[in-house]
C-alpha positions in Angstrom: 20.2 6.3 6.3 18.0 2.3 5.2 14.6 4.7 5.4 15.5 7.4 2.8 16.8 4.6 0.4 14.1 2.5 1.0 11.4 5.4 0.0 13.6 6.3 -2.7 13.2 2.7 -4.1 9.0 2.4 -4.0 9.1 5.9 -5.4 11.4 5.3 -8.5 9.5 1.8 -9.0 6.6 3.6 -9.1 7.7 6.0 -11.0 8.4 3.4 -13.8 5.5 1.5 -13.5 3.5 4.4 -14.4 5.4 4.7 -17.4 4.3 1.7 -18.6 0.5 2.1 -17.5 1.3 -1.4 -15.7 -0.4 -0.4 -12.6 -3.9 1.0 -11.8 -3.6 3.2 -8.4 -7.4 2.9 -6.8 -7.7 6.0 -4.4 -11.3 7.2 -3.1 -12.8 9.9 -1.3 -16.6 10.1 -1.0 -16.6 6.9 -3.2 -15.5 9.2 -6.0 -13.1 7.8 -8.5 -11.0 10.1 -10.8 -9.8 8.6 -13.6 -7.0 10.0 -16.3 -8.0 10.2 -20.0 -6.0 6.8 -20.2 -8.8 5.4 -18.0 -6.0 3.1 -16.5 -4.8 5.7 -13.6 -6.9 6.1 -11.0 -5.6 9.9 -8.9 -6.5 10.6 -5.0 -8.1 13.6 -4.5 -9.7 15.6 -1.5 -13.3 16.7 -1.3 -14.8 20.3 -0.8 -17.2 21.7 1.1 -20.7 23.4 0.6 -22.2 25.4 3.0 -25.3 27.3 4.1 -29.2 27.9 5.6 -32.4 27.2 4.3 -35.0 29.6 5.4 -38.7 29.9 4.9 -40.1 33.1 2.7 -40.4 35.0 6.3 -36.9 34.4 7.5 -37.5 31.4 9.8 -35.5 27.9 9.7 -37.0 25.3 9.1 -35.8 21.6 8.4 -36.1 21.0 5.4 -35.0 17.9 2.6 -31.6 18.4 0.1 -31.5 16.2 -3.2 -27.9 16.1 -4.5 -27.6 15.3 -8.5 -24.0 14.6 -9.4 -22.9 15.4 -13.0 -24.0 11.7 -14.3 -27.5 12.3 -13.0 -26.6 10.2 -10.1 -28.9 11.4 -6.9 -29.6 11.2 -3.3 -30.9 12.8 -0.2 -30.3 14.3 2.9 -31.2 16.8 5.1 -30.6 20.1 7.0 -30.3 19.9 10.7 -33.1 21.3 12.9 -31.5 24.8 13.0 -31.5 24.8 9.6 -27.7 24.3 8.5 -25.8 21.9 6.3 -22.6 21.2 5.6 -22.5 18.6 2.1 -19.3 17.0 1.9 -18.5 16.5 -1.7 -15.9 15.1 -4.2 -14.8 17.4 -6.9 -17.1 18.1 -10.0 -20.6 19.5 -10.8 -23.8 19.3 -9.1 -27.2 20.3 -9.2 -28.6 20.7 -5.0 -32.5 20.7 -5.2 -34.2 22.0 -1.9 -37.0 21.4 -0.7 -39.8 21.0 2.5 -42.7 19.0 0.5 -45.4 19.6 -2.1 -46.6 22.9 -0.1 -43.3 24.4 -0.9 -41.4 25.8 -4.1 -38.5 24.0 -4.6 -35.1 26.0 -4.8 -32.3 24.8 -7.7 -28.9 25.9 -7.1 -25.8 24.7 -9.1 -22.0 24.8 -8.2 -18.8 23.5 -9.2 -17.1 21.7 -6.4 -13.0 22.0 -5.9 -10.8 19.9 -3.6 -10.1 21.2 -0.2 -12.3 24.5 -1.3 -15.1 25.8 1.2 -18.3 27.2 -0.1 -20.9 29.2 1.8 -24.6 29.6 -0.5 -26.7 32.3 -0.1 -29.4 31.6 1.9 -32.2 29.1 0.3 -35.6 31.1 0.7 -38.6 28.2 0.7 -41.4 30.0 0.3 -45.1 28.1 1.1 -47.0 28.1 -2.2 -50.3 26.9 0.2 -50.8 26.4 3.9 -53.1 23.3 4.6 -52.5 23.7 8.7 -54.6 26.6 8.4 -57.0 25.4 6.5 -57.3 22.5 9.1 -55.6 19.7 7.8 -52.4 18.3 8.4 -50.3 15.6 6.3 -48.3 12.7 8.1 -47.7 9.0 7.0 -48.9 5.8 8.5 -46.0 3.0 7.3 -42.8 3.2 8.3 -40.2 1.0 9.1 -36.4 1.7 10.9 -33.9 -0.9 11.1 -35.7 -2.1 14.3 -37.6 -4.7 11.9 -36.2 -4.7 8.3 -35.8 -0.9 7.4 -32.4 0.6 6.7 -32.9 3.6 8.5 -32.6 4.9 12.2 -35.0 6.4 14.2 -33.7 9.5 14.2 -33.1 10.2 10.5 -37.1 8.8 9.5 -37.8 11.6 11.8 -36.1 14.0 10.4 -37.3 13.2 6.4 -40.7 13.6 7.6 -40.4 16.7 8.6 -38.5 17.5 6.0 -41.1 17.1 3.6 -44.0 18.9 5.9 -45.5 15.9 7.9 -47.2 17.0 10.7 -47.6 13.2 12.2 -46.2 9.8 11.6 -46.6 6.6 12.7 -43.4 4.3 13.1 -44.9 0.8 12.8 -41.6 -1.7 12.3 -42.9 -5.4 11.7 -43.5 -7.2 15.5 -41.7 -4.8 17.3 -42.5 -2.2 19.2 -38.4 -1.5 20.6 -38.2 1.5 18.3 -41.1 3.3 19.9 -39.5 4.9 22.7 -37.0 6.8 20.6 -39.9 7.6 18.2 -41.9 9.7 20.9 -39.0 12.0 21.2 -40.1 13.6 17.6 -42.5 15.5 20.1 -39.7 17.7 21.1 -39.2 18.5 17.4 -40.9 21.4 15.3 -42.6 20.7 12.4 -43.6 23.8 11.0 -43.3 28.0 12.0 -46.2 30.1 10.8 -45.8 33.8 9.5 -45.6 35.2 13.6 -42.8 32.8 14.2 -45.5 30.3 16.5 -43.8 26.9 16.5 -46.2 24.2 15.2 -44.9 20.8 16.9 -44.4 17.3 15.3 -46.6 14.7 16.6 -45.1 10.8 16.5 -47.3 8.2 17.2 -47.2 4.2 18.2 -47.8 1.6 15.7 -46.8 -1.9 14.7 -47.1 -3.9 11.8 -48.9 -7.2 12.8 -46.9 -9.4 10.5 -48.6 -12.7 9.8 -48.9 -15.3 7.7 -52.1 -14.4 6.8 -51.8 -11.0 6.5 -50.5 -7.7 7.1 -52.4 -6.0 9.9 -51.4 -1.8 11.1 -51.9 -1.4 14.6 -52.2 2.4 14.6 -52.1 4.3 17.6 -50.5 1.4 20.2 -47.8 -0.2 20.5 -49.3 -3.4 20.7 -47.4 -6.8 19.8 -48.0 -10.2 19.3 -46.3 -13.6 20.9 -45.4 -16.0 17.9 -47.8 -18.6 18.3 -50.4 -16.0 17.9 -49.2 -14.7 14.3 -48.3 -18.5 12.6 -49.9 -21.7 12.4 -48.8 -24.4 14.0 -47.5 -27.8 12.2 -50.3 -29.3 13.8 -53.0 -26.4 12.1 -51.2 -26.0 8.7 -51.5 -29.9 7.7 -55.7 -29.6 8.7 -58.4 -30.0 5.9 -58.1 -26.5 3.8 -61.5 -25.4 5.6 -61.0 -26.4 9.2 -57.6 -24.4 8.3 -59.4 -21.4 7.2 -61.6 -21.6 10.2 -58.5 -21.5 12.5 -57.0 -18.8 10.5 -60.2 -16.3 10.1 -60.1 -16.7 14.7 -57.0 -15.6 14.5 -57.7 -12.7 12.3 -60.5 -11.9 14.4 -58.1 -11.7 17.7 -55.6 -9.7 16.3 -58.2 -6.7 14.8 -60.1 -7.3 18.4 -57.3 -6.5 20.4 -56.0 -4.1 18.6 -59.3 -2.2 18.8 -59.5 -3.3 23.2 -56.6 -1.6 23.5 -57.6 1.8 21.7 -56.1 1.7 18.3 -57.3 1.4 14.7 -56.9 -2.0 13.5 -56.0 -1.5 9.9 -55.9 -4.4 6.9 -52.7 -3.3 5.3 -51.7 -3.6 1.1 -54.8 -6.6 0.7 -53.4 -7.8 -2.8 -49.9 -7.8 -2.4 -48.7 -11.5 -2.7 -48.1 -14.4 -0.8 -48.1 -14.2 2.6 -48.8 -10.1 2.8 -52.3 -10.3 1.1 -55.8 -10.5 2.7 -57.8 -13.5 1.3 -60.6 -13.2 4.0 -62.7 -10.9 3.0 -65.4 -12.6 5.6 -63.8 -11.4 8.5 -62.7 -7.5 7.4 -66.0 -6.1 9.3 -63.2 -6.6 12.7 -61.3 -4.1 11.1 -61.5 -0.1 11.0 -59.5 0.8 7.7 -58.2 0.0 4.2 -55.1 1.1 3.1 -55.8 1.4 -0.7 -52.6 2.8 -1.6 -49.3 1.4 -0.5 -46.1 3.7 -1.3 -44.5 0.5 -2.6 -46.5 0.6 -6.4 -47.7 2.6 -8.2 -50.8 5.0 -7.6 -53.7 3.1 -7.9 -55.2 6.2 -10.1 -55.7 3.5 -13.3 -55.2 5.8 -16.4 -53.1 3.4 -17.7 -54.9 0.5 -16.3 -58.1 -1.7 -17.8 -61.3 -2.1 -14.8 -61.3 -5.9 -16.7 -57.6 -6.5 -16.4 -56.0 -9.6 -14.9 -52.6 -7.6 -14.6 -54.4 -4.9 -12.5 -51.5 -3.0 -9.8 -52.5 -4.0 -6.4 -53.1 -0.8 -5.6 -55.7 -0.3 -8.7 -57.0 -3.5 -7.4 -57.4 -2.1 -3.9 -59.5 0.4 -5.0 -61.9 -1.2 -6.7 -62.6 -3.1 -4.0 -62.8 -0.1 -1.7 -65.5 1.0 -4.0 -67.3 -2.1 -3.8 -67.5 -2.2 -0.3 -68.8 1.5 0.0 -72.1 0.7 -2.5 -72.7 -2.2 0.1 -72.9 0.4 2.8 -76.8 1.1 1.0 -77.3 -3.0 1.8 -76.2 -2.4 5.4 -72.3 -2.8 4.4 -69.8 -1.4 7.1 -67.5 1.8 5.3 -64.1 1.2 5.6 -62.6 4.4 5.2 -59.5 4.3 3.1 -56.0 4.8 4.1 -52.4 5.3 2.6 -48.9 5.1 3.9 -45.3 4.9 2.0 -44.2 1.3 3.6 -40.4 3.3 3.5 -38.1 0.8 3.9 -35.1 3.4 3.0 -35.4 7.1 2.6 -32.5 7.7 0.8 -34.4 7.5 -2.4 -35.4 10.9 -3.3 -38.0 12.8 -5.4 -37.1 14.0 -8.6 -40.2 15.8 -10.7 -38.4 15.1 -14.1 -41.1 17.0 -16.1 -44.4 15.7 -18.3 -43.1 12.0 -19.9 -44.7 11.0 -22.0 -46.5 7.2 -20.6 -48.5 4.9 -22.9 -49.2 1.8 -21.1 -48.8 0.5 -17.0 -45.0 -1.1 -17.6 -44.3 2.3 -18.5 -45.6 3.7 -15.8 -44.7 1.8 -12.9 -40.9 2.4 -14.5 -41.4 6.2 -14.4 -42.7 5.6 -10.7 -39.5 3.6 -9.7 -36.9 6.5 -11.2 -39.1 9.1 -9.4 -38.4 7.3 -6.4 -40.1 7.3 -3.1 -39.7 9.1 0.4 -41.3 9.5 3.3 -45.1 11.0 2.8 -45.2 9.4 -0.7 -48.4 9.0 0.0 -49.3 11.8 2.3 -53.0 11.1 4.5 -53.7 14.3 5.5 -56.6 14.7 8.0 -58.8 17.4 8.8 -58.3 18.3 12.4 -59.3 21.2 14.5 -58.1 22.9 17.7 -55.0 21.1 18.7 -53.3 18.2 17.7 -53.6 15.1 19.6 -53.2 11.2 19.5 -57.6 10.8 20.3 -58.2 13.1 17.3 -55.6 11.9 14.7 -57.2 8.1 15.6 -60.9 9.6 15.5 -60.1 11.3 12.0 -58.1 8.3 10.3 -61.4 6.2 12.0 -64.1 8.2 10.7 -62.6 8.8 7.0 -61.8 12.8 8.0 -58.9 12.4 5.4 -57.6 12.0 1.7 -54.7 10.3 0.6 -52.1 12.5 -1.8 -48.2 12.5 -3.3 -48.8 15.9 -4.7 -52.1 17.4 -5.1 -54.4 18.5 -2.4 -58.4 18.6 -2.7 -60.6 19.9 -0.6 -64.6 19.5 -0.9 -67.4 19.9 1.5 -71.2 20.5 1.1 -71.3 23.4 3.8 -68.6 22.4 5.8 -69.4 18.8 5.4 -66.7 16.6 3.9 -64.8 13.7 3.6 -65.9 10.5 5.9 -69.4 13.0 6.8 -73.0 12.8 5.5 -75.0 16.1 4.5 -78.2 15.6 4.2 -80.2 15.7 0.6 -81.5 19.2 0.9 -77.9 20.2 1.6 -76.7 19.3 -1.3 -76.7 22.2 -4.1 -73.3 23.8 -3.9 -70.2 21.7 -3.5 -67.0 23.8 -2.9 -64.1 22.9 -4.3 -60.8 23.8 -3.6 -57.5 22.2 -5.1 -53.8 22.5 -5.8 -51.0 21.2 -7.1 -47.5 22.6 -7.1 -46.1 20.9 -10.4 -50.4 21.4 -11.8 -52.8 19.1 -12.2 -54.6 18.2 -14.7 -58.0 17.1 -13.7 -60.3 16.3 -11.0 -62.5 13.8 -11.1 -65.9 13.7 -9.5 -67.3 10.1 -9.0 -70.6 8.7 -7.7 -71.1 5.6 -6.5 -67.7 4.5 -8.2 -69.0 5.8 -11.6 -67.3 8.9 -13.3 -70.2 11.5 -13.6 -67.8 14.9 -13.8 -65.1 15.8 -14.9 -63.3 19.4 -14.4 -60.2 20.4 -16.1 -57.4 22.5 -14.7 -54.6 24.7 -16.3 -53.2 25.8 -13.4 -51.4 24.5 -9.6 -54.7 26.3 -8.0 -58.3 26.0 -8.4 -61.2 27.1 -6.6 -64.9 27.2 -7.7 -68.5 26.0 -6.6 -70.1 23.3 -8.8 -74.0 21.3 -8.8 -73.8 17.8 -9.2 -77.8 16.9 -10.1 -79.3 13.5 -9.9 -78.1 13.0 -6.4 -79.9 10.8 -3.9 -79.8 9.8 -0.3 -77.9 6.2 0.0 -75.1 8.1 -2.9 -71.7 8.5 -1.9 -69.0 10.8 -3.7 -64.9 10.2 -3.9 -63.1 12.9 -5.3 -59.4 11.7 -7.7 -56.9 14.4 -9.2 -54.6 13.6 -11.8 -51.6 15.5 -12.0 -48.5 15.0 -14.4 -46.7 11.9 -13.7 -47.4 9.7 -11.0 -49.2 13.1 -9.0 -52.4 11.9 -7.8 -54.5 12.3 -4.8 -58.1 10.8 -3.8 -60.7 11.6 -1.0 -62.4 9.2 1.4 -66.6 10.0 0.7 -68.9 12.3 0.9 -71.7 10.4 2.1 -75.9 11.7 0.8 -78.3 10.9 3.9 
């Protein structure tokens, strides 16, 4: 009896307070707050559920990504399960759902109005593979990713799923000075990356890496889970106070030791983001020859396409500066310099950021370009390294393709070029350069292909559709020249290849 009187008293009190608009009840679901017209009262809501499957156009189950956009334009990203199913728990409201599988697939948009408690079963989504790089002998992957075992925010499992959901065939987990997550990561070799038209499973390849993080640069140990002791990656206090020339000599010795240890263990030694600020950059080019590759495209920063930048500007973005330095190093090969294949990596620390295509956006300067890049979000495979692999995909073949520069880097356009089968990272004899075959694809529509010889633009091919295939003739080539291709697409879409050398 007393309990009933007490409950009745609470109800009466709440009614009085609500009538006088002197209280705000904050009751949420999925962080969704529903306010009354007077903007004071927040009413409790219950979610609805949206379920369905994502399939390929031939009906095969496939792991895919889902970008969820609410009525206010807020977006977040999730993935289906390995059996292509999804179960979204959404607060009441209007949503656009974008189903995607990376740059080679179509994007399907579905709009839905969700009400509390209701269950919605959407018709199966069919994603069409518009280009199959695998059948062309190319596989895409990400060389630079971080989990919560270092400074990332995501689990190893989530990163694996994100890689496969954007159509990648391989990936490296490269936590800072840590190999703790690699035992989980290599379990990704049991996951299906794709299924071809005959229902043959194409498996994902999960490879080991560590980002060796020092006071004097960051270095990628690709293919092995090699970590270094603390004293090997920092200066002792006694070393720190040495005169600059002595301290620099000590640092160079440590850098050389790191590169040689990585290679001795069978890995690829890479210089990461050389023009980053503070201790993340690379200032010791005198010892660069000890490394195998250079990361010229780090996904944290805008692509190095340079379309809104000037070569002589002191405020160049770090990827653009890295590309120009790489061009310089390529030109030094004629004089006995070393060939450093270029790589890229998302350097992703958070896989929740979606990629949203915003249509053609007017951009006039690098500042606007950087804002556009941040709005478009970043995700696994932004950018992707496409490797030329024949036959089965193995750790050895992947590492060799990276070492040899049999690759191109992209966040959208695909560009395959060759002289009678001689392609990126390889040398074609001067007698066999009569016809250069080029094939490109960009789902969002590319603008142009730029042909770069020895760092200079020699030809521009204007593009009018997502597909291009043709043969061209390049005149005035000489032995010792190198050719790189760049593709510019809408907004931030960009690709750059490793060189074809003329012998």
